[in-house]
N, C-alpha and C positions, 0 to 999 in steps of 0.2 A: 504494500500500499504506500502511496506517496501522500505525504501530509505537508502542507504549506507553511507551517510555522513551528518554532521550537516549543511554544506554549501548547499547541495542539498535539505535538509529539509527546510531550510530558503527560498530558491528560490521557491520551490513548494508552500509553504504557501503564499509567496508574490505574486504569480501568480494566487492565488485563488483556488488552488487544494485541499484545506483542512486546517487542523491545524496540527502543529508539536509540539513535546515535546523535549526539550533539557534542560540540567541542567543550572541553573543560571550562573554557572562559565563558561559555554561554549557559552552563548548567546552573539551574536554580534549585537549591536544596528543597527536598520534599520528603516528608516522613513516609510517604507511601512507596518511595523508590529507593533503590540502592545503586551505587555507581560501580562499574567494572572498568578498570583501565585496560586498554587494549595494548598488549606488548608488541614490540618489534618496531618496524618503521612507523614513524608517526604520520598520521593523516595530515594532509595539507589543505588549508582553506585559503581563500582569497577574499580580501576586503577592498572595496572600492569607495572612493569619494566622488560625489557628484555635486555640482552646483550649476546654476544658470550661467551661461557665458557672460551675460551682461553684468552679473554680480561678481564675477571672478576677479575683477580689478578693485573691489572694495578693500580698504585697508585691513579690516578684520579678517576677511577670507584670505587675502594675500599673506597675512602673518600666519594664519593657520596652515596654509599650504607650505609656507617656508619651514615651519616646524616639522610638519609631516615629511617633507623632503629630507630634512636632516636625520630623521628617525629611520626611514626606509628608502634611501635613494634608489635602490634597484627596482622598486615598485613603480617608478614614474618613467614617463616617456623621456 
């Protein structure tokens, strides 16, 4: 089954519909669930930043993008 959000995945697993996979960073603790760490090669996810082109030049967004570039330069064009 394909489910569109991590919240829906959590609820489906908590209601006994199967297991779900989410990144550790996105896991929200829930007493109905237990975590199982997957050993071996780590799974890779990608995160994207989006903004309107007309707003890209704002000082706030430009500063944010500058910080993001310093943190993960290989992720940018």
